[in-house]
PyMOL Python script that loads the backbone (N, CA, C, O; Angstrom):
from pymol import cmd

cmd.read_pdbstr("""\
ATOM      1  N   MET A   1      95.584-144.448 120.098  1.00  0.00           N
ATOM      2  CA  MET A   1      95.511-145.585 119.185  1.00  0.00           C
ATOM      3  C   MET A   1      95.599-145.063 117.762  1.00  0.00           C
ATOM      4  O   MET A   1      95.186-143.948 117.443  1.00  0.00           O
ATOM      5  N   LYS A   2      96.161-145.931 116.919  1.00  0.00           N
ATOM      6  CA  LYS A   2      96.318-145.583 115.520  1.00  0.00           C
ATOM      7  C   LYS A   2      95.768-146.720 114.673  1.00  0.00           C
ATOM      8  O   LYS A   2      95.945-147.887 115.020  1.00  0.00           O
ATOM      9  N   THR A   3      95.113-146.403 113.584  1.00  0.00           N
ATOM     10  CA  THR A   3      94.580-147.402 112.677  1.00  0.00           C
ATOM     11  C   THR A   3      95.624-147.727 111.628  1.00  0.00           C
ATOM     12  O   THR A   3      96.255-146.832 111.065  1.00  0.00           O
ATOM     13  N   ILE A   4      95.804-149.037 111.364  1.00  0.00           N
ATOM     14  CA  ILE A   4      96.730-149.486 110.329  1.00  0.00           C
ATOM     15  C   ILE A   4      95.996-150.433 109.391  1.00  0.00           C
ATOM     16  O   ILE A   4      94.874-150.854 109.672  1.00  0.00           O
ATOM     17  N   THR A   5      96.632-150.759 108.284  1.00  0.00           N
ATOM     18  CA  THR A   5      96.054-151.694 107.330  1.00  0.00           C
ATOM     19  C   THR A   5      96.983-152.893 107.207  1.00  0.00           C
ATOM     20  O   THR A   5      98.189-152.739 107.016  1.00  0.00           O
ATOM     21  N   LEU A   6      96.411-154.088 107.319  1.00  0.00           N
ATOM     22  CA  LEU A   6      97.158-155.329 107.162  1.00  0.00           C
ATOM     23  C   LEU A   6      96.512-156.165 106.069  1.00  0.00           C
ATOM     24  O   LEU A   6      95.286-156.223 105.973  1.00  0.00           O
ATOM     25  N   GLU A   7      97.330-156.814 105.242  1.00  0.00           N
ATOM     26  CA  GLU A   7      96.793-157.727 104.244  1.00  0.00           C
ATOM     27  C   GLU A   7      96.611-159.097 104.874  1.00  0.00           C
ATOM     28  O   GLU A   7      97.517-159.626 105.519  1.00  0.00           O
ATOM     29  N   VAL A   8      95.429-159.665 104.678  1.00  0.00           N
ATOM     30  CA  VAL A   8      95.115-161.014 105.164  1.00  0.00           C
ATOM     31  C   VAL A   8      94.415-161.764 104.039  1.00  0.00           C
ATOM     32  O   VAL A   8      94.013-161.169 103.039  1.00  0.00           O
ATOM     33  N   SER A   9      94.275-163.052 104.208  1.00  0.00           N
ATOM     34  CA  SER A   9      93.586-163.853 103.189  1.00  0.00           C
ATOM     35  C   SER A   9      92.112-163.452 103.125  1.00  0.00           C
ATOM     36  O   SER A   9      91.574-162.881 104.074  1.00  0.00           O
ATOM     37  N   ASP A  10      91.472-163.751 102.010  1.00  0.00           N
ATOM     38  CA  ASP A  10      90.054-163.415 101.843  1.00  0.00           C
ATOM     39  C   ASP A  10      89.184-164.026 102.941  1.00  0.00           C
ATOM     40  O   ASP A  10      88.331-163.330 103.492  1.00  0.00           O
ATOM     41  N   PRO A  11      89.375-165.322 103.280  1.00  0.00           N
ATOM     42  CA  PRO A  11      88.538-165.895 104.339  1.00  0.00           C
ATOM     43  C   PRO A  11      88.709-165.180 105.688  1.00  0.00           C
ATOM     44  O   PRO A  11      87.738-164.980 106.418  1.00  0.00           O
ATOM     45  N   VAL A  12      89.952-164.798 106.009  1.00  0.00           N
ATOM     46  CA  VAL A  12      90.190-164.087 107.263  1.00  0.00           C
ATOM     47  C   VAL A  12      89.518-162.724 107.222  1.00  0.00           C
ATOM     48  O   VAL A  12      88.887-162.315 108.197  1.00  0.00           O
ATOM     49  N   ALA A  13      89.643-162.022 106.117  1.00  0.00           N
ATOM     50  CA  ALA A  13      89.013-160.709 105.975  1.00  0.00           C
ATOM     51  C   ALA A  13      87.502-160.805 106.152  1.00  0.00           C
ATOM     52  O   ALA A  13      86.888-159.950 106.790  1.00  0.00           O
ATOM     53  N   GLU A  14      86.914-161.847 105.588  1.00  0.00           N
ATOM     54  CA  GLU A  14      85.467-162.039 105.717  1.00  0.00           C
ATOM     55  C   GLU A  14      85.075-162.300 107.167  1.00  0.00           C
ATOM     56  O   GLU A  14      84.069-161.775 107.643  1.00  0.00           O
ATOM     57  N   LYS A  15      85.853-163.096 107.861  1.00  0.00           N
ATOM     58  CA  LYS A  15      85.556-163.375 109.273  1.00  0.00           C
ATOM     59  C   LYS A  15      85.684-162.113 110.112  1.00  0.00           C
ATOM     60  O   LYS A  15      84.853-161.853 110.982  1.00  0.00           O
ATOM     61  N   ILE A  16      86.722-161.331 109.853  1.00  0.00           N
ATOM     62  CA  ILE A  16      86.911-160.088 110.610  1.00  0.00           C
ATOM     63  C   ILE A  16      85.752-159.141 110.341  1.00  0.00           C
ATOM     64  O   ILE A  16      85.269-158.472 111.255  1.00  0.00           O
ATOM     65  N   ALA A  17      85.305-159.079 109.093  1.00  0.00           N
ATOM     66  CA  ALA A  17      84.193-158.188 108.740  1.00  0.00           C
ATOM     67  C   ALA A  17      82.919-158.552 109.497  1.00  0.00           C
ATOM     68  O   ALA A  17      82.090-157.686 109.777  1.00  0.00           O
ATOM     69  N   ARG A  18      82.764-159.831 109.826  1.00  0.00           N
ATOM     70  CA  ARG A  18      81.558-160.282 110.543  1.00  0.00           C
ATOM     71  C   ARG A  18      81.691-160.173 112.063  1.00  0.00           C
ATOM     72  O   ARG A  18      80.716-160.401 112.780  1.00  0.00           O
ATOM     73  N   MET A  19      82.871-159.833 112.563  1.00  0.00           N
ATOM     74  CA  MET A  19      83.082-159.750 114.013  1.00  0.00           C
ATOM     75  C   MET A  19      82.406-158.520 114.608  1.00  0.00           C
ATOM     76  O   MET A  19      82.233-157.490 113.957  1.00  0.00           O
ATOM     77  N   SER A  20      82.038-158.676 115.854  1.00  0.00           N
ATOM     78  CA  SER A  20      81.481-157.538 116.597  1.00  0.00           C
ATOM     79  C   SER A  20      82.607-156.583 116.970  1.00  0.00           C
ATOM     80  O   SER A  20      83.776-156.968 116.955  1.00  0.00           O
ATOM     81  N   PRO A  21      82.265-155.343 117.303  1.00  0.00           N
ATOM     82  CA  PRO A  21      83.301-154.409 117.752  1.00  0.00           C
ATOM     83  C   PRO A  21      84.089-154.951 118.952  1.00  0.00           C
ATOM     84  O   PRO A  21      85.294-154.723 119.058  1.00  0.00           O
ATOM     85  N   LYS A  22      83.411-155.665 119.850  1.00  0.00           N
ATOM     86  CA  LYS A  22      84.083-156.237 121.014  1.00  0.00           C
ATOM     87  C   LYS A  22      85.114-157.269 120.587  1.00  0.00           C
ATOM     88  O   LYS A  22      86.221-157.293 121.123  1.00  0.00           O
ATOM     89  N   GLU A  23      84.763-158.128 119.620  1.00  0.00           N
ATOM     90  CA  GLU A  23      85.696-159.140 119.124  1.00  0.00           C
ATOM     91  C   GLU A  23      86.890-158.490 118.412  1.00  0.00           C
ATOM     92  O   GLU A  23      88.031-158.918 118.587  1.00  0.00           O
ATOM     93  N   LYS A  24      86.618-157.460 117.615  1.00  0.00           N
ATOM     94  CA  LYS A  24      87.698-156.756 116.918  1.00  0.00           C
ATOM     95  C   LYS A  24      88.647-156.100 117.922  1.00  0.00           C
ATOM     96  O   LYS A  24      89.861-156.087 117.721  1.00  0.00           O
ATOM     97  N   ASN A  25      88.094-155.564 118.987  1.00  0.00           N
ATOM     98  CA  ASN A  25      88.914-154.947 120.028  1.00  0.00           C
ATOM     99  C   ASN A  25      89.802-156.002 120.702  1.00  0.00           C
ATOM    100  O   ASN A  25      90.966-155.739 121.005  1.00  0.00           O
ATOM    101  N   ALA A  26      89.247-157.186 120.932  1.00  0.00           N
ATOM    102  CA  ALA A  26      90.022-158.271 121.543  1.00  0.00           C
ATOM    103  C   ALA A  26      91.187-158.663 120.633  1.00  0.00           C
ATOM    104  O   ALA A  26      92.289-158.923 121.117  1.00  0.00           O
ATOM    105  N   ILE A  27      90.952-158.708 119.321  1.00  0.00           N
ATOM    106  CA  ILE A  27      92.026-159.017 118.361  1.00  0.00           C
ATOM    107  C   ILE A  27      93.097-157.934 118.425  1.00  0.00           C
ATOM    108  O   ILE A  27      94.289-158.243 118.440  1.00  0.00           O
ATOM    109  N   ALA A  28      92.686-156.670 118.462  1.00  0.00           N
ATOM    110  CA  ALA A  28      93.639-155.556 118.530  1.00  0.00           C
ATOM    111  C   ALA A  28      94.473-155.637 119.805  1.00  0.00           C
ATOM    112  O   ALA A  28      95.684-155.419 119.770  1.00  0.00           O
ATOM    113  N   GLU A  29      93.839-155.946 120.919  1.00  0.00           N
ATOM    114  CA  GLU A  29      94.575-156.062 122.186  1.00  0.00           C
ATOM    115  C   GLU A  29      95.569-157.217 122.135  1.00  0.00           C
ATOM    116  O   GLU A  29      96.679-157.104 122.655  1.00  0.00           O
ATOM    117  N   THR A  30      95.180-158.318 121.517  1.00  0.00           N
ATOM    118  CA  THR A  30      96.082-159.462 121.384  1.00  0.00           C
ATOM    119  C   THR A  30      97.292-159.095 120.524  1.00  0.00           C
ATOM    120  O   THR A  30      98.423-159.434 120.872  1.00  0.00           O
ATOM    121  N   LEU A  31      97.064-158.413 119.418  1.00  0.00           N
ATOM    122  CA  LEU A  31      98.175-157.976 118.570  1.00  0.00           C
ATOM    123  C   LEU A  31      99.097-157.023 119.326  1.00  0.00           C
ATOM    124  O   LEU A  31     100.320-157.115 119.216  1.00  0.00           O
ATOM    125  N   ASN A  32      98.508-156.109 120.093  1.00  0.00           N
ATOM    126  CA  ASN A  32      99.320-155.187 120.891  1.00  0.00           C
ATOM    127  C   ASN A  32     100.245-155.944 121.837  1.00  0.00           C
ATOM    128  O   ASN A  32     101.433-155.637 121.936  1.00  0.00           O
ATOM    129  N   ARG A  33      99.686-156.941 122.533  1.00  0.00           N
ATOM    130  CA  ARG A  33     100.496-157.722 123.471  1.00  0.00           C
ATOM    131  C   ARG A  33     101.582-158.513 122.754  1.00  0.00           C
ATOM    132  O   ARG A  33     102.735-158.528 123.186  1.00  0.00           O
ATOM    133  N   LEU A  34     101.213-159.167 121.661  1.00  0.00           N
ATOM    134  CA  LEU A  34     102.178-159.979 120.920  1.00  0.00           C
ATOM    135  C   LEU A  34     103.336-159.139 120.410  1.00  0.00           C
ATOM    136  O   LEU A  34     104.495-159.531 120.547  1.00  0.00           O
ATOM    137  N   ILE A  35     103.041-158.014 119.835  1.00  0.00           N
ATOM    138  CA  ILE A  35     104.091-157.194 119.236  1.00  0.00           C
ATOM    139  C   ILE A  35     104.879-156.452 120.304  1.00  0.00           C
ATOM    140  O   ILE A  35     106.089-156.275 120.163  1.00  0.00           O
ATOM    141  N   SER A  36     104.226-156.023 121.353  1.00  0.00           N
ATOM    142  CA  SER A  36     104.930-155.329 122.434  1.00  0.00           C
ATOM    143  C   SER A  36     105.920-156.241 123.129  1.00  0.00           C
ATOM    144  O   SER A  36     106.981-155.790 123.563  1.00  0.00           O
ATOM    145  N   ASN A  37     105.586-157.522 123.240  1.00  0.00           N
ATOM    146  CA  ASN A  37     106.441-158.490 123.931  1.00  0.00           C
ATOM    147  C   ASN A  37     107.361-159.233 122.972  1.00  0.00           C
ATOM    148  O   ASN A  37     108.060-160.165 123.369  1.00  0.00           O
ATOM    149  N   ARG A  38     107.359-158.822 121.727  1.00  0.00           N
ATOM    150  CA  ARG A  38     108.132-159.527 120.703  1.00  0.00           C
ATOM    151  C   ARG A  38     109.629-159.426 120.972  1.00  0.00           C
ATOM    152  O   ARG A  38     110.168-158.362 121.279  1.00  0.00           O
ATOM    153  N   ARG A  39     110.264-160.568 120.845  1.00  0.00           N
ATOM    154  CA  ARG A  39     111.708-160.626 121.011  1.00  0.00           C
ATOM    155  C   ARG A  39     112.315-161.088 119.691  1.00  0.00           C
ATOM    156  O   ARG A  39     111.638-161.691 118.857  1.00  0.00           O
ATOM    157  N   SER A  40     113.572-160.802 119.520  1.00  0.00           N
ATOM    158  CA  SER A  40     114.242-161.238 118.299  1.00  0.00           C
ATOM    159  C   SER A  40     114.458-162.749 118.354  1.00  0.00           C
ATOM    160  O   SER A  40     114.445-163.359 119.423  1.00  0.00           O
ATOM    161  N   LEU A  41     114.655-163.332 117.179  1.00  0.00           N
ATOM    162  CA  LEU A  41     114.929-164.762 117.116  1.00  0.00           C
ATOM    163  C   LEU A  41     116.193-165.072 117.907  1.00  0.00           C
ATOM    164  O   LEU A  41     116.274-166.099 118.581  1.00  0.00           O
ATOM    165  N   GLU A  42     117.168-164.191 117.822  1.00  0.00           N
ATOM    166  CA  GLU A  42     118.414-164.392 118.561  1.00  0.00           C
ATOM    167  C   GLU A  42     118.160-164.447 120.068  1.00  0.00           C
ATOM    168  O   GLU A  42     118.743-165.280 120.762  1.00  0.00           O
ATOM    169  N   GLU A  43     117.302-163.572 120.575  1.00  0.00           N
ATOM    170  CA  GLU A  43     116.981-163.574 122.011  1.00  0.00           C
ATOM    171  C   GLU A  43     116.283-164.866 122.415  1.00  0.00           C
ATOM    172  O   GLU A  43     116.583-165.442 123.461  1.00  0.00           O
ATOM    173  N   ILE A  44     115.360-165.312 121.590  1.00  0.00           N
ATOM    174  CA  ILE A  44     114.627-166.552 121.880  1.00  0.00           C
ATOM    175  C   ILE A  44     115.582-167.744 121.869  1.00  0.00           C
ATOM    176  O   ILE A  44     115.512-168.607 122.743  1.00  0.00           O
ATOM    177  N   MET A  45     116.480-167.791 120.871  1.00  0.00           N
ATOM    178  CA  MET A  45     117.434-168.896 120.777  1.00  0.00           C
ATOM    179  C   MET A  45     118.405-168.885 121.952  1.00  0.00           C
ATOM    180  O   MET A  45     118.750-169.942 122.480  1.00  0.00           O
ATOM    181  N   GLU A  46     118.844-167.708 122.361  1.00  0.00           N
ATOM    182  CA  GLU A  46     119.761-167.614 123.501  1.00  0.00           C
ATOM    183  C   GLU A  46     119.072-168.105 124.779  1.00  0.00           C
ATOM    184  O   GLU A  46     119.672-168.818 125.584  1.00  0.00           O
ATOM    185  N   GLU A  47     117.813-167.717 124.952  1.00  0.00           N
ATOM    186  CA  GLU A  47     117.066-168.171 126.130  1.00  0.00           C
ATOM    187  C   GLU A  47     116.895-169.689 126.116  1.00  0.00           C
ATOM    188  O   GLU A  47     117.050-170.341 127.149  1.00  0.00           O
ATOM    189  N   ALA A  48     116.576-170.253 124.950  1.00  0.00           N
ATOM    190  CA  ALA A  48     116.417-171.704 124.838  1.00  0.00           C
ATOM    191  C   ALA A  48     117.741-172.413 125.115  1.00  0.00           C
ATOM    192  O   ALA A  48     117.777-173.453 125.774  1.00  0.00           O
ATOM    193  N   SER A  49     118.821-171.838 124.605  1.00  0.00           N
ATOM    194  CA  SER A  49     120.146-172.409 124.829  1.00  0.00           C
ATOM    195  C   SER A  49     120.507-172.389 126.312  1.00  0.00           C
ATOM    196  O   SER A  49     121.008-173.377 126.848  1.00  0.00           O
ATOM    197  N   GLU A  50     120.252-171.275 126.961  1.00  0.00           N
ATOM    198  CA  GLU A  50     120.540-171.149 128.396  1.00  0.00           C
ATOM    199  C   GLU A  50     119.722-172.158 129.197  1.00  0.00           C
ATOM    200  O   GLU A  50     120.235-172.790 130.120  1.00  0.00           O
ATOM    201  N   GLN A  51     118.458-172.302 128.842  1.00  0.00           N
ATOM    202  CA  GLN A  51     117.592-173.259 129.544  1.00  0.00           C
ATOM    203  C   GLN A  51     118.102-174.678 129.344  1.00  0.00           C
ATOM    204  O   GLN A  51     118.106-175.478 130.280  1.00  0.00           O
ATOM    205  N   ALA A  52     118.534-174.994 128.119  1.00  0.00           N
ATOM    206  CA  ALA A  52     119.072-176.327 127.847  1.00  0.00           C
ATOM    207  C   ALA A  52     120.318-176.582 128.689  1.00  0.00           C
ATOM    208  O   ALA A  52     120.477-177.664 129.254  1.00  0.00           O
ATOM    209  N   ARG A  53     121.202-175.586 128.774  1.00  0.00           N
ATOM    210  CA  ARG A  53     122.413-175.746 129.602  1.00  0.00           C
ATOM    211  C   ARG A  53     122.040-175.987 131.067  1.00  0.00           C
ATOM    212  O   ARG A  53     122.627-176.842 131.732  1.00  0.00           O
ATOM    213  N   LYS A  54     121.069-175.233 131.559  1.00  0.00           N
ATOM    214  CA  LYS A  54     120.635-175.405 132.955  1.00  0.00           C
ATOM    215  C   LYS A  54     120.072-176.794 133.194  1.00  0.00           C
ATOM    216  O   LYS A  54     120.167-177.331 134.298  1.00  0.00           O
ATOM    217  N   ASN A  55     119.483-177.378 132.148  1.00  0.00           N
ATOM    218  CA  ASN A  55     118.897-178.717 132.263  1.00  0.00           C
ATOM    219  C   ASN A  55     119.892-179.819 131.940  1.00  0.00           C
ATOM    220  O   ASN A  55     119.521-180.990 131.855  1.00  0.00           O
ATOM    221  N   GLY A  56     121.170-179.443 131.758  1.00  0.00           N
ATOM    222  CA  GLY A  56     122.210-180.447 131.572  1.00  0.00           C
ATOM    223  C   GLY A  56     122.522-180.844 130.152  1.00  0.00           C
ATOM    224  O   GLY A  56     123.298-181.775 129.935  1.00  0.00           O
ATOM    225  N   LEU A  57     121.944-180.167 129.171  1.00  0.00           N
ATOM    226  CA  LEU A  57     122.222-180.511 127.780  1.00  0.00           C
ATOM    227  C   LEU A  57     123.552-179.891 127.371  1.00  0.00           C
ATOM    228  O   LEU A  57     123.706-178.670 127.386  1.00  0.00           O
ATOM    229  N   THR A  58     124.497-180.728 127.012  1.00  0.00           N
ATOM    230  CA  THR A  58     125.813-180.260 126.569  1.00  0.00           C
ATOM    231  C   THR A  58     125.884-180.366 125.048  1.00  0.00           C
ATOM    232  O   THR A  58     125.073-181.069 124.446  1.00  0.00           O
ATOM    233  N   PRO A  59     126.834-179.685 124.419  1.00  0.00           N
ATOM    234  CA  PRO A  59     126.985-179.820 122.965  1.00  0.00           C
ATOM    235  C   PRO A  59     127.206-181.273 122.553  1.00  0.00           C
ATOM    236  O   PRO A  59     126.729-181.705 121.504  1.00  0.00           O
ATOM    237  N   GLU A  60     127.932-182.026 123.382  1.00  0.00           N
ATOM    238  CA  GLU A  60     128.194-183.436 123.062  1.00  0.00           C
ATOM    239  C   GLU A  60     126.900-184.259 123.102  1.00  0.00           C
ATOM    240  O   GLU A  60     126.661-185.085 122.221  1.00  0.00           O
ATOM    241  N   ILE A  61     126.083-184.036 124.107  1.00  0.00           N
ATOM    242  CA  ILE A  61     124.810-184.764 124.202  1.00  0.00           C
ATOM    243  C   ILE A  61     123.918-184.402 123.024  1.00  0.00           C
ATOM    244  O   ILE A  61     123.286-185.275 122.429  1.00  0.00           O
ATOM    245  N   LEU A  62     123.865-183.114 122.685  1.00  0.00           N
ATOM    246  CA  LEU A  62     123.043-182.675 121.557  1.00  0.00           C
ATOM    247  C   LEU A  62     123.515-183.325 120.270  1.00  0.00           C
ATOM    248  O   LEU A  62     122.695-183.786 119.476  1.00  0.00           O
ATOM    249  N   GLU A  63     124.813-183.372 120.050  1.00  0.00           N
ATOM    250  CA  GLU A  63     125.367-184.000 118.844  1.00  0.00           C
ATOM    251  C   GLU A  63     124.976-185.469 118.778  1.00  0.00           C
ATOM    252  O   GLU A  63     124.613-185.974 117.715  1.00  0.00           O
ATOM    253  N   GLU A  64     125.050-186.147 119.910  1.00  0.00           N
ATOM    254  CA  GLU A  64     124.684-187.563 119.974  1.00  0.00           C
ATOM    255  C   GLU A  64     123.189-187.742 119.671  1.00  0.00           C
ATOM    256  O   GLU A  64     122.812-188.653 118.935  1.00  0.00           O
ATOM    257  N   LEU A  65     122.357-186.895 120.224  1.00  0.00           N
ATOM    258  CA  LEU A  65     120.913-186.970 119.981  1.00  0.00           C
ATOM    259  C   LEU A  65     120.601-186.743 118.506  1.00  0.00           C
ATOM    260  O   LEU A  65     119.755-187.431 117.934  1.00  0.00           O
ATOM    261  N   LEU A  66     121.277-185.790 117.897  1.00  0.00           N
ATOM    262  CA  LEU A  66     121.024-185.500 116.493  1.00  0.00           C
ATOM    263  C   LEU A  66     121.520-186.619 115.586  1.00  0.00           C
ATOM    264  O   LEU A  66     120.948-186.847 114.520  1.00  0.00           O
ATOM    265  N   LYS A  67     122.571-187.318 115.991  1.00  0.00           N
ATOM    266  CA  LYS A  67     123.066-188.454 115.219  1.00  0.00           C
ATOM    267  C   LYS A  67     122.046-189.577 115.190  1.00  0.00           C
ATOM    268  O   LYS A  67     121.885-190.254 114.175  1.00  0.00           O
ATOM    269  N   ASP A  68     121.350-189.773 116.316  1.00  0.00           N
ATOM    270  CA  ASP A  68     120.373-190.852 116.420  1.00  0.00           C
ATOM    271  C   ASP A  68     119.185-190.638 115.501  1.00  0.00           C
ATOM    272  O   ASP A  68     118.525-191.601 115.109  1.00  0.00           O
ATOM    273  N   GLU A  69     118.908-189.414 115.159  1.00  0.00           N
ATOM    274  CA  GLU A  69     117.772-189.114 114.287  1.00  0.00           C
ATOM    275  C   GLU A  69     118.115-189.522 112.886  1.00  0.00           C
ATOM    276  O   GLU A  69     117.299-189.360 111.979  1.00  0.00           O
TER     277      GLU A  69
END
""", "prot")
cmd.dss("prot")
cmd.show_as("cartoon", "prot")
cmd.util.cbc("prot")
cmd.orient("prot")
């Protein structure tokens, strides 16, 4: 494990300072999972696009839906 420094708002810093070691460890584990599983925006958009196609959303239907808004 490596220690890093992150800038956060004053209220967040105060809350973290009051956390128990167990709570701080839980935050560190959550950050590890989030960043380890992080995908690019392009990957997320491609997955959403593929899912939409599988569910029958065509470019024409999407255009029509956006026109209604």
